[in-house]
mmCIF file of the N, C-alpha and C atoms, coordinates in Angstrom:
data_MODEL
# 
_entry.id   MODEL 
# 
loop_
_atom_site.group_PDB 
_atom_site.id 
_atom_site.type_symbol 
_atom_site.label_atom_id 
_atom_site.label_alt_id 
_atom_site.label_comp_id 
_atom_site.label_asym_id 
_atom_site.label_entity_id 
_atom_site.label_seq_id 
_atom_site.pdbx_PDB_ins_code 
_atom_site.Cartn_x 
_atom_site.Cartn_y 
_atom_site.Cartn_z 
_atom_site.occupancy 
_atom_site.B_iso_or_equiv 
_atom_site.pdbx_formal_charge 
_atom_site.auth_seq_id 
_atom_site.auth_comp_id 
_atom_site.auth_asym_id 
_atom_site.auth_atom_id 
_atom_site.pdbx_PDB_model_num 
ATOM 1   N N  . MET A 1 1  ? -14.532 -1.061 -5.048  1.00 0.00 ? 1  MET A N  1 
ATOM 2   C CA . MET A 1 1  ? -15.499 0.133  -5.083  1.00 0.00 ? 1  MET A CA 1 
ATOM 3   C C  . MET A 1 1  ? -15.194 0.828  -6.220  1.00 0.00 ? 1  MET A C  1 
ATOM 4   N N  . PRO A 1 2  ? -15.912 1.359  -7.176  1.00 0.00 ? 2  PRO A N  1 
ATOM 5   C CA . PRO A 1 2  ? -15.664 1.936  -8.385  1.00 0.00 ? 2  PRO A CA 1 
ATOM 6   C C  . PRO A 1 2  ? -15.664 3.410  -8.315  1.00 0.00 ? 2  PRO A C  1 
ATOM 7   N N  . ILE A 1 3  ? -15.503 3.921  -7.201  1.00 0.00 ? 3  ILE A N  1 
ATOM 8   C CA . ILE A 1 3  ? -14.595 5.270  -6.983  1.00 0.00 ? 3  ILE A CA 1 
ATOM 9   C C  . ILE A 1 3  ? -13.500 5.197  -6.788  1.00 0.00 ? 3  ILE A C  1 
ATOM 10  N N  . ILE A 1 4  ? -12.749 5.768  -7.431  1.00 0.00 ? 4  ILE A N  1 
ATOM 11  C CA . ILE A 1 4  ? -11.126 5.942  -7.402  1.00 0.00 ? 4  ILE A CA 1 
ATOM 12  C C  . ILE A 1 4  ? -10.755 7.385  -6.881  1.00 0.00 ? 4  ILE A C  1 
ATOM 13  N N  . THR A 1 5  ? -9.832  7.241  -6.088  1.00 0.00 ? 5  THR A N  1 
ATOM 14  C CA . THR A 1 5  ? -9.110  8.480  -5.344  1.00 0.00 ? 5  THR A CA 1 
ATOM 15  C C  . THR A 1 5  ? -7.895  8.812  -6.031  1.00 0.00 ? 5  THR A C  1 
ATOM 16  N N  . ASN A 1 6  ? -7.602  9.760  -6.709  1.00 0.00 ? 6  ASN A N  1 
ATOM 17  C CA . ASN A 1 6  ? -6.205  10.286 -7.182  1.00 0.00 ? 6  ASN A CA 1 
ATOM 18  C C  . ASN A 1 6  ? -5.393  11.199 -6.379  1.00 0.00 ? 6  ASN A C  1 
ATOM 19  N N  . ILE A 1 7  ? -5.477  11.060 -4.979  1.00 0.00 ? 7  ILE A N  1 
ATOM 20  C CA . ILE A 1 7  ? -4.910  12.042 -4.344  1.00 0.00 ? 7  ILE A CA 1 
ATOM 21  C C  . ILE A 1 7  ? -3.245  12.011 -4.646  1.00 0.00 ? 7  ILE A C  1 
ATOM 22  N N  . ASP A 1 8  ? -2.862  10.755 -4.405  1.00 0.00 ? 8  ASP A N  1 
ATOM 23  C CA . ASP A 1 8  ? -1.564  10.447 -4.773  1.00 0.00 ? 8  ASP A CA 1 
ATOM 24  C C  . ASP A 1 8  ? -0.993  11.018 -6.250  1.00 0.00 ? 8  ASP A C  1 
ATOM 25  N N  . VAL A 1 9  ? -1.921  10.946 -7.115  1.00 0.00 ? 9  VAL A N  1 
ATOM 26  C CA . VAL A 1 9  ? -1.342  11.667 -8.559  1.00 0.00 ? 9  VAL A CA 1 
ATOM 27  C C  . VAL A 1 9  ? -0.942  13.121 -8.112  1.00 0.00 ? 9  VAL A C  1 
ATOM 28  N N  . MET A 1 10 ? -2.057  13.694 -7.574  1.00 0.00 ? 10 MET A N  1 
ATOM 29  C CA . MET A 1 10 ? -1.879  14.947 -7.393  1.00 0.00 ? 10 MET A CA 1 
ATOM 30  C C  . MET A 1 10 ? -0.787  15.527 -6.536  1.00 0.00 ? 10 MET A C  1 
ATOM 31  N N  . LEU A 1 11 ? -0.677  14.929 -5.382  1.00 0.00 ? 11 LEU A N  1 
ATOM 32  C CA . LEU A 1 11 ? 0.290   15.111 -4.532  1.00 0.00 ? 11 LEU A CA 1 
ATOM 33  C C  . LEU A 1 11 ? 1.807   14.981 -5.387  1.00 0.00 ? 11 LEU A C  1 
ATOM 34  N N  . ALA A 1 12 ? 1.833   14.151 -6.275  1.00 0.00 ? 12 ALA A N  1 
ATOM 35  C CA . ALA A 1 12 ? 3.317   13.680 -7.140  1.00 0.00 ? 12 ALA A CA 1 
ATOM 36  C C  . ALA A 1 12 ? 3.270   15.110 -7.953  1.00 0.00 ? 12 ALA A C  1 
ATOM 37  N N  . ARG A 1 13 ? 2.214   15.638 -8.432  1.00 0.00 ? 13 ARG A N  1 
ATOM 38  C CA . ARG A 1 13 ? 2.360   16.635 -9.616  1.00 0.00 ? 13 ARG A CA 1 
ATOM 39  C C  . ARG A 1 13 ? 2.464   18.025 -8.585  1.00 0.00 ? 13 ARG A C  1 
ATOM 40  N N  . ARG A 1 14 ? 2.014   17.952 -7.575  1.00 0.00 ? 14 ARG A N  1 
ATOM 41  C CA . ARG A 1 14 ? 2.442   19.391 -6.720  1.00 0.00 ? 14 ARG A CA 1 
ATOM 42  C C  . ARG A 1 14 ? 3.632   19.171 -5.865  1.00 0.00 ? 14 ARG A C  1 
ATOM 43  N N  . LYS A 1 15 ? 4.235   18.077 -5.984  1.00 0.00 ? 15 LYS A N  1 
ATOM 44  C CA . LYS A 1 15 ? 5.666   17.605 -5.081  1.00 0.00 ? 15 LYS A CA 1 
ATOM 45  C C  . LYS A 1 15 ? 5.413   17.959 -3.745  1.00 0.00 ? 15 LYS A C  1 
ATOM 46  N N  . MET A 1 16 ? 4.365   17.418 -3.272  1.00 0.00 ? 16 MET A N  1 
ATOM 47  C CA . MET A 1 16 ? 3.703   17.625 -1.948  1.00 0.00 ? 16 MET A CA 1 
ATOM 48  C C  . MET A 1 16 ? 3.674   16.497 -1.171  1.00 0.00 ? 16 MET A C  1 
ATOM 49  N N  . SER A 1 17 ? 3.993   16.417 0.115   1.00 0.00 ? 17 SER A N  1 
ATOM 50  C CA . SER A 1 17 ? 3.940   15.207 0.911   1.00 0.00 ? 17 SER A CA 1 
ATOM 51  C C  . SER A 1 17 ? 2.625   14.932 1.409   1.00 0.00 ? 17 SER A C  1 
ATOM 52  N N  . SER A 1 18 ? 2.637   13.709 1.749   1.00 0.00 ? 18 SER A N  1 
ATOM 53  C CA . SER A 1 18 ? 0.782   13.426 2.524   1.00 0.00 ? 18 SER A CA 1 
ATOM 54  C C  . SER A 1 18 ? 1.069   14.208 3.681   1.00 0.00 ? 18 SER A C  1 
ATOM 55  N N  . GLY A 1 19 ? 1.888   14.432 4.694   1.00 0.00 ? 19 GLY A N  1 
ATOM 56  C CA . GLY A 1 19 ? 1.914   14.801 5.773   1.00 0.00 ? 19 GLY A CA 1 
ATOM 57  C C  . GLY A 1 19 ? 1.641   16.340 5.624   1.00 0.00 ? 19 GLY A C  1 
ATOM 58  N N  . GLU A 1 20 ? 2.237   16.895 4.628   1.00 0.00 ? 20 GLU A N  1 
ATOM 59  C CA . GLU A 1 20 ? 2.041   18.419 4.350   1.00 0.00 ? 20 GLU A CA 1 
ATOM 60  C C  . GLU A 1 20 ? 0.667   18.686 4.081   1.00 0.00 ? 20 GLU A C  1 
ATOM 61  N N  . LEU A 1 21 ? 0.038   17.705 3.003   1.00 0.00 ? 21 LEU A N  1 
ATOM 62  C CA . LEU A 1 21 ? -1.130  17.878 2.783   1.00 0.00 ? 21 LEU A CA 1 
ATOM 63  C C  . LEU A 1 21 ? -2.034  17.941 4.095   1.00 0.00 ? 21 LEU A C  1 
ATOM 64  N N  . ALA A 1 22 ? -2.112  16.873 4.871   1.00 0.00 ? 22 ALA A N  1 
ATOM 65  C CA . ALA A 1 22 ? -2.887  16.488 6.129   1.00 0.00 ? 22 ALA A CA 1 
ATOM 66  C C  . ALA A 1 22 ? -2.848  17.737 6.985   1.00 0.00 ? 22 ALA A C  1 
ATOM 67  N N  . GLU A 1 23 ? -1.612  18.175 6.875   1.00 0.00 ? 23 GLU A N  1 
ATOM 68  C CA . GLU A 1 23 ? -1.445  19.323 7.994   1.00 0.00 ? 23 GLU A CA 1 
ATOM 69  C C  . GLU A 1 23 ? -2.432  20.677 7.186   1.00 0.00 ? 23 GLU A C  1 
ATOM 70  N N  . LYS A 1 24 ? -2.223  20.903 5.804   1.00 0.00 ? 24 LYS A N  1 
ATOM 71  C CA . LYS A 1 24 ? -2.857  22.064 5.402   1.00 0.00 ? 24 LYS A CA 1 
ATOM 72  C C  . LYS A 1 24 ? -4.519  21.917 5.341   1.00 0.00 ? 24 LYS A C  1 
ATOM 73  N N  . VAL A 1 25 ? -4.896  20.611 5.328   1.00 0.00 ? 25 VAL A N  1 
ATOM 74  C CA . VAL A 1 25 ? -6.339  20.266 5.287   1.00 0.00 ? 25 VAL A CA 1 
ATOM 75  C C  . VAL A 1 25 ? -6.841  20.466 6.812   1.00 0.00 ? 25 VAL A C  1 
ATOM 76  N N  . GLY A 1 26 ? -5.875  19.984 7.486   1.00 0.00 ? 26 GLY A N  1 
ATOM 77  C CA . GLY A 1 26 ? -6.702  19.843 8.970   1.00 0.00 ? 26 GLY A CA 1 
ATOM 78  C C  . GLY A 1 26 ? -7.209  18.694 9.365   1.00 0.00 ? 26 GLY A C  1 
ATOM 79  N N  . ILE A 1 27 ? -6.413  17.481 8.754   1.00 0.00 ? 27 ILE A N  1 
ATOM 80  C CA . ILE A 1 27 ? -6.833  16.243 9.070   1.00 0.00 ? 27 ILE A CA 1 
ATOM 81  C C  . ILE A 1 27 ? -5.778  15.332 9.685   1.00 0.00 ? 27 ILE A C  1 
ATOM 82  N N  . THR A 1 28 ? -5.898  14.543 10.280  1.00 0.00 ? 28 THR A N  1 
ATOM 83  C CA . THR A 1 28 ? -4.959  13.259 10.674  1.00 0.00 ? 28 THR A CA 1 
ATOM 84  C C  . THR A 1 28 ? -3.974  12.835 9.330   1.00 0.00 ? 28 THR A C  1 
ATOM 85  N N  . PRO A 1 29 ? -2.766  12.367 9.538   1.00 0.00 ? 29 PRO A N  1 
ATOM 86  C CA . PRO A 1 29 ? -2.311  11.701 8.404   1.00 0.00 ? 29 PRO A CA 1 
ATOM 87  C C  . PRO A 1 29 ? -2.947  10.395 8.124   1.00 0.00 ? 29 PRO A C  1 
ATOM 88  N N  . ALA A 1 30 ? -3.239  9.790  9.215   1.00 0.00 ? 30 ALA A N  1 
ATOM 89  C CA . ALA A 1 30 ? -4.062  8.391  9.196   1.00 0.00 ? 30 ALA A CA 1 
ATOM 90  C C  . ALA A 1 30 ? -5.572  8.512  8.624   1.00 0.00 ? 30 ALA A C  1 
ATOM 91  N N  . ASN A 1 31 ? -5.985  9.744  8.609   1.00 0.00 ? 31 ASN A N  1 
ATOM 92  C CA . ASN A 1 31 ? -7.241  9.831  7.814   1.00 0.00 ? 31 ASN A CA 1 
ATOM 93  C C  . ASN A 1 31 ? -7.112  10.173 6.431   1.00 0.00 ? 31 ASN A C  1 
ATOM 94  N N  . LEU A 1 32 ? -5.958  11.074 6.147   1.00 0.00 ? 32 LEU A N  1 
ATOM 95  C CA . LEU A 1 32 ? -5.528  11.255 4.940   1.00 0.00 ? 32 LEU A CA 1 
ATOM 96  C C  . LEU A 1 32 ? -5.348  9.881  3.933   1.00 0.00 ? 32 LEU A C  1 
ATOM 97  N N  . SER A 1 33 ? -4.700  8.784  4.719   1.00 0.00 ? 33 SER A N  1 
ATOM 98  C CA . SER A 1 33 ? -4.109  7.585  4.279   1.00 0.00 ? 33 SER A CA 1 
ATOM 99  C C  . SER A 1 33 ? -5.645  6.929  3.905   1.00 0.00 ? 33 SER A C  1 
ATOM 100 N N  . ILE A 1 34 ? -6.667  6.892  4.779   1.00 0.00 ? 34 ILE A N  1 
ATOM 101 C CA . ILE A 1 34 ? -7.828  6.226  4.485   1.00 0.00 ? 34 ILE A CA 1 
ATOM 102 C C  . ILE A 1 34 ? -8.330  6.848  3.139   1.00 0.00 ? 34 ILE A C  1 
ATOM 103 N N  . LEU A 1 35 ? -8.408  8.008  2.844   1.00 0.00 ? 35 LEU A N  1 
ATOM 104 C CA . LEU A 1 35 ? -8.945  8.671  1.811   1.00 0.00 ? 35 LEU A CA 1 
ATOM 105 C C  . LEU A 1 35 ? -7.968  8.174  0.478   1.00 0.00 ? 35 LEU A C  1 
ATOM 106 N N  . LYS A 1 36 ? -6.818  8.332  0.724   1.00 0.00 ? 36 LYS A N  1 
ATOM 107 C CA . LYS A 1 36 ? -5.803  7.921  -0.438  1.00 0.00 ? 36 LYS A CA 1 
ATOM 108 C C  . LYS A 1 36 ? -6.017  6.484  -0.735  1.00 0.00 ? 36 LYS A C  1 
ATOM 109 N N  . CYS A 1 37 ? -6.060  5.575  -0.182  1.00 0.00 ? 37 CYS A N  1 
ATOM 110 C CA . CYS A 1 37 ? -6.374  4.150  -0.296  1.00 0.00 ? 37 CYS A CA 1 
ATOM 111 C C  . CYS A 1 37 ? -7.702  3.703  -1.000  1.00 0.00 ? 37 CYS A C  1 
ATOM 112 N N  . GLY A 1 38 ? -8.980  4.677  -0.653  1.00 0.00 ? 38 GLY A N  1 
ATOM 113 C CA . GLY A 1 38 ? -10.015 4.228  -1.288  1.00 0.00 ? 38 GLY A CA 1 
ATOM 114 C C  . GLY A 1 38 ? -10.927 3.635  -0.325  1.00 0.00 ? 38 GLY A C  1 
ATOM 115 N N  . LYS A 1 39 ? -10.508 3.428  1.132   1.00 0.00 ? 39 LYS A N  1 
ATOM 116 C CA . LYS A 1 39 ? -11.319 2.898  2.280   1.00 0.00 ? 39 LYS A CA 1 
ATOM 117 C C  . LYS A 1 39 ? -12.169 3.634  2.749   1.00 0.00 ? 39 LYS A C  1 
ATOM 118 N N  . ALA A 1 40 ? -12.346 4.960  2.464   1.00 0.00 ? 40 ALA A N  1 
ATOM 119 C CA . ALA A 1 40 ? -13.496 5.974  2.915   1.00 0.00 ? 40 ALA A CA 1 
ATOM 120 C C  . ALA A 1 40 ? -14.837 5.684  2.541   1.00 0.00 ? 40 ALA A C  1 
ATOM 121 N N  . LYS A 1 41 ? -15.658 5.773  3.378   1.00 0.00 ? 41 LYS A N  1 
ATOM 122 C CA . LYS A 1 41 ? -17.030 5.572  2.968   1.00 0.00 ? 41 LYS A CA 1 
ATOM 123 C C  . LYS A 1 41 ? -17.724 6.835  2.322   1.00 0.00 ? 41 LYS A C  1 
ATOM 124 N N  . ALA A 1 42 ? -17.155 7.774  3.158   1.00 0.00 ? 42 ALA A N  1 
ATOM 125 C CA . ALA A 1 42 ? -17.769 9.020  2.589   1.00 0.00 ? 42 ALA A CA 1 
ATOM 126 C C  . ALA A 1 42 ? -16.593 10.136 2.834   1.00 0.00 ? 42 ALA A C  1 
ATOM 127 N N  . ILE A 1 43 ? -16.856 11.670 2.190   1.00 0.00 ? 43 ILE A N  1 
ATOM 128 C CA . ILE A 1 43 ? -15.978 12.536 2.515   1.00 0.00 ? 43 ILE A CA 1 
ATOM 129 C C  . ILE A 1 43 ? -16.723 13.780 2.737   1.00 0.00 ? 43 ILE A C  1 
ATOM 130 N N  . ARG A 1 44 ? -16.240 14.764 3.530   1.00 0.00 ? 44 ARG A N  1 
ATOM 131 C CA . ARG A 1 44 ? -17.268 15.795 3.804   1.00 0.00 ? 44 ARG A CA 1 
ATOM 132 C C  . ARG A 1 44 ? -16.642 16.774 2.748   1.00 0.00 ? 44 ARG A C  1 
ATOM 133 N N  . LEU A 1 45 ? -17.663 17.507 2.379   1.00 0.00 ? 45 LEU A N  1 
ATOM 134 C CA . LEU A 1 45 ? -17.380 18.467 1.270   1.00 0.00 ? 45 LEU A CA 1 
ATOM 135 C C  . LEU A 1 45 ? -16.586 19.576 1.703   1.00 0.00 ? 45 LEU A C  1 
ATOM 136 N N  . SER A 1 46 ? -16.595 19.841 3.116   1.00 0.00 ? 46 SER A N  1 
ATOM 137 C CA . SER A 1 46 ? -15.567 21.047 3.521   1.00 0.00 ? 46 SER A CA 1 
ATOM 138 C C  . SER A 1 46 ? -14.187 20.425 3.555   1.00 0.00 ? 46 SER A C  1 
ATOM 139 N N  . THR A 1 47 ? -13.961 19.084 3.683   1.00 0.00 ? 47 THR A N  1 
ATOM 140 C CA . THR A 1 47 ? -12.677 18.487 3.542   1.00 0.00 ? 47 THR A CA 1 
ATOM 141 C C  . THR A 1 47 ? -12.285 18.444 1.911   1.00 0.00 ? 47 THR A C  1 
ATOM 142 N N  . MET A 1 48 ? -13.129 18.131 0.943   1.00 0.00 ? 48 MET A N  1 
ATOM 143 C CA . MET A 1 48 ? -12.507 18.044 -0.397  1.00 0.00 ? 48 MET A CA 1 
ATOM 144 C C  . MET A 1 48 ? -12.333 19.630 -0.779  1.00 0.00 ? 48 MET A C  1 
ATOM 145 N N  . GLU A 1 49 ? -13.326 20.365 -0.215  1.00 0.00 ? 49 GLU A N  1 
ATOM 146 C CA . GLU A 1 49 ? -12.899 21.834 -0.481  1.00 0.00 ? 49 GLU A CA 1 
ATOM 147 C C  . GLU A 1 49 ? -11.523 22.247 0.023   1.00 0.00 ? 49 GLU A C  1 
ATOM 148 N N  . ALA A 1 50 ? -10.926 21.821 1.350   1.00 0.00 ? 50 ALA A N  1 
ATOM 149 C CA . ALA A 1 50 ? -9.596  22.118 1.618   1.00 0.00 ? 50 ALA A CA 1 
ATOM 150 C C  . ALA A 1 50 ? -8.640  21.340 0.994   1.00 0.00 ? 50 ALA A C  1 
ATOM 151 N N  . ILE A 1 51 ? -8.706  20.039 0.570   1.00 0.00 ? 51 ILE A N  1 
ATOM 152 C CA . ILE A 1 51 ? -7.969  19.250 -0.296  1.00 0.00 ? 51 ILE A CA 1 
ATOM 153 C C  . ILE A 1 51 ? -7.617  19.922 -1.579  1.00 0.00 ? 51 ILE A C  1 
ATOM 154 N N  . CYS A 1 52 ? -8.792  20.470 -2.226  1.00 0.00 ? 52 CYS A N  1 
ATOM 155 C CA . CYS A 1 52 ? -8.744  21.037 -3.575  1.00 0.00 ? 52 CYS A CA 1 
ATOM 156 C C  . CYS A 1 52 ? -8.149  22.507 -3.719  1.00 0.00 ? 52 CYS A C  1 
ATOM 157 N N  . LYS A 1 53 ? -8.282  23.108 -2.383  1.00 0.00 ? 53 LYS A N  1 
ATOM 158 C CA . LYS A 1 53 ? -7.505  24.267 -2.202  1.00 0.00 ? 53 LYS A CA 1 
ATOM 159 C C  . LYS A 1 53 ? -6.250  24.022 -2.004  1.00 0.00 ? 53 LYS A C  1 
ATOM 160 N N  . ALA A 1 54 ? -5.528  23.101 -0.840  1.00 0.00 ? 54 ALA A N  1 
ATOM 161 C CA . ALA A 1 54 ? -4.362  22.989 -1.106  1.00 0.00 ? 54 ALA A CA 1 
ATOM 162 C C  . ALA A 1 54 ? -3.698  22.549 -2.304  1.00 0.00 ? 54 ALA A C  1 
ATOM 163 N N  . LEU A 1 55 ? -4.296  21.736 -2.800  1.00 0.00 ? 55 LEU A N  1 
ATOM 164 C CA . LEU A 1 55 ? -3.418  21.208 -4.193  1.00 0.00 ? 55 LEU A CA 1 
ATOM 165 C C  . LEU A 1 55 ? -3.783  22.060 -5.627  1.00 0.00 ? 55 LEU A C  1 
ATOM 166 N N  . ASP A 1 56 ? -4.442  22.981 -5.439  1.00 0.00 ? 56 ASP A N  1 
ATOM 167 C CA . ASP A 1 56 ? -5.062  23.892 -6.463  1.00 0.00 ? 56 ASP A CA 1 
ATOM 168 C C  . ASP A 1 56 ? -5.756  23.193 -7.520  1.00 0.00 ? 56 ASP A C  1 
ATOM 169 N N  . CYS A 1 57 ? -6.631  22.361 -7.187  1.00 0.00 ? 57 CYS A N  1 
ATOM 170 C CA . CYS A 1 57 ? -7.418  21.369 -8.175  1.00 0.00 ? 57 CYS A CA 1 
ATOM 171 C C  . CYS A 1 57 ? -8.911  21.419 -8.152  1.00 0.00 ? 57 CYS A C  1 
ATOM 172 N N  . GLN A 1 58 ? -9.406  20.645 -9.129  1.00 0.00 ? 58 GLN A N  1 
ATOM 173 C CA . GLN A 1 58 ? -10.840 20.594 -8.786  1.00 0.00 ? 58 GLN A CA 1 
ATOM 174 C C  . GLN A 1 58 ? -11.273 19.181 -8.422  1.00 0.00 ? 58 GLN A C  1 
ATOM 175 N N  . PRO A 1 59 ? -12.324 18.961 -7.824  1.00 0.00 ? 59 PRO A N  1 
ATOM 176 C CA . PRO A 1 59 ? -13.109 17.559 -7.300  1.00 0.00 ? 59 PRO A CA 1 
ATOM 177 C C  . PRO A 1 59 ? -12.682 16.573 -8.402  1.00 0.00 ? 59 PRO A C  1 
ATOM 178 N N  . GLY A 1 60 ? -12.940 16.863 -9.546  1.00 0.00 ? 60 GLY A N  1 
ATOM 179 C CA . GLY A 1 60 ? -12.715 15.923 -10.580 1.00 0.00 ? 60 GLY A CA 1 
ATOM 180 C C  . GLY A 1 60 ? -11.377 15.553 -10.978 1.00 0.00 ? 60 GLY A C  1 
ATOM 181 N N  . ASP A 1 61 ? -10.108 16.230 -10.315 1.00 0.00 ? 61 ASP A N  1 
ATOM 182 C CA . ASP A 1 61 ? -9.107  15.892 -10.492 1.00 0.00 ? 61 ASP A CA 1 
ATOM 183 C C  . ASP A 1 61 ? -8.528  14.836 -9.504  1.00 0.00 ? 61 ASP A C  1 
ATOM 184 N N  . ILE A 1 62 ? -9.480  14.790 -8.130  1.00 0.00 ? 62 ILE A N  1 
ATOM 185 C CA . ILE A 1 62 ? -9.338  13.939 -7.148  1.00 0.00 ? 62 ILE A CA 1 
ATOM 186 C C  . ILE A 1 62 ? -9.947  12.516 -7.172  1.00 0.00 ? 62 ILE A C  1 
ATOM 187 N N  . LEU A 1 63 ? -11.320 12.653 -7.779  1.00 0.00 ? 63 LEU A N  1 
ATOM 188 C CA . LEU A 1 63 ? -12.207 11.337 -7.872  1.00 0.00 ? 63 LEU A CA 1 
ATOM 189 C C  . LEU A 1 63 ? -12.537 11.118 -9.096  1.00 0.00 ? 63 LEU A C  1 
ATOM 190 N N  . GLU A 1 64 ? -12.434 9.907  -9.189  1.00 0.00 ? 64 GLU A N  1 
ATOM 191 C CA . GLU A 1 64 ? -12.750 9.134  -10.394 1.00 0.00 ? 64 GLU A CA 1 
ATOM 192 C C  . GLU A 1 64 ? -13.688 8.110  -10.520 1.00 0.00 ? 64 GLU A C  1 
ATOM 193 N N  . TYR A 1 65 ? -14.635 7.856  -11.493 1.00 0.00 ? 65 TYR A N  1 
ATOM 194 C CA . TYR A 1 65 ? -15.482 6.696  -11.271 1.00 0.00 ? 65 TYR A CA 1 
ATOM 195 C C  . TYR A 1 65 ? -15.098 5.802  -12.428 1.00 0.00 ? 65 TYR A C  1 
ATOM 196 N N  . GLN A 1 66 ? -14.810 4.424  -11.952 1.00 0.00 ? 66 GLN A N  1 
ATOM 197 C CA . GLN A 1 66 ? -14.888 3.360  -13.007 1.00 0.00 ? 66 GLN A CA 1 
ATOM 198 C C  . GLN A 1 66 ? -15.577 2.311  -12.414 1.00 0.00 ? 66 GLN A C  1 
ATOM 199 N N  . PRO A 1 67 ? -16.701 2.213  -13.658 1.00 0.00 ? 67 PRO A N  1 
ATOM 200 C CA . PRO A 1 67 ? -17.666 0.882  -13.281 1.00 0.00 ? 67 PRO A CA 1 
ATOM 201 C C  . PRO A 1 67 ? -17.033 -0.502 -13.314 1.00 0.00 ? 67 PRO A C  1 
ATOM 202 N N  . GLU A 1 68 ? -17.713 -1.258 -12.390 1.00 0.00 ? 68 GLU A N  1 
ATOM 203 C CA . GLU A 1 68 ? -16.992 -2.551 -12.269 1.00 0.00 ? 68 GLU A CA 1 
ATOM 204 C C  . GLU A 1 68 ? -17.518 -3.361 -13.409 1.00 0.00 ? 68 GLU A C  1 
ATOM 205 N N  . ASP A 1 69 ? -16.793 -4.165 -13.772 1.00 0.00 ? 69 ASP A N  1 
ATOM 206 C CA . ASP A 1 69 ? -17.561 -5.194 -14.789 1.00 0.00 ? 69 ASP A CA 1 
ATOM 207 C C  . ASP A 1 69 ? -17.973 -6.483 -14.252 1.00 0.00 ? 69 ASP A C  1 
# 
């Protein structure tokens, strides 16, 4: 999939665990894992907003487009 998620990068920059982020966002660690590994087909804007708020970042810091060759 050409959309890449950089949640792991932002977690490392903020020195935050996945469990802590899941708790702050209000989603299960399993659902956060699906988002992190790029297996999610969609993400609610409210979830994206909560992730950005918790990580103090912009959506562009989390999502990246890489075209397939």
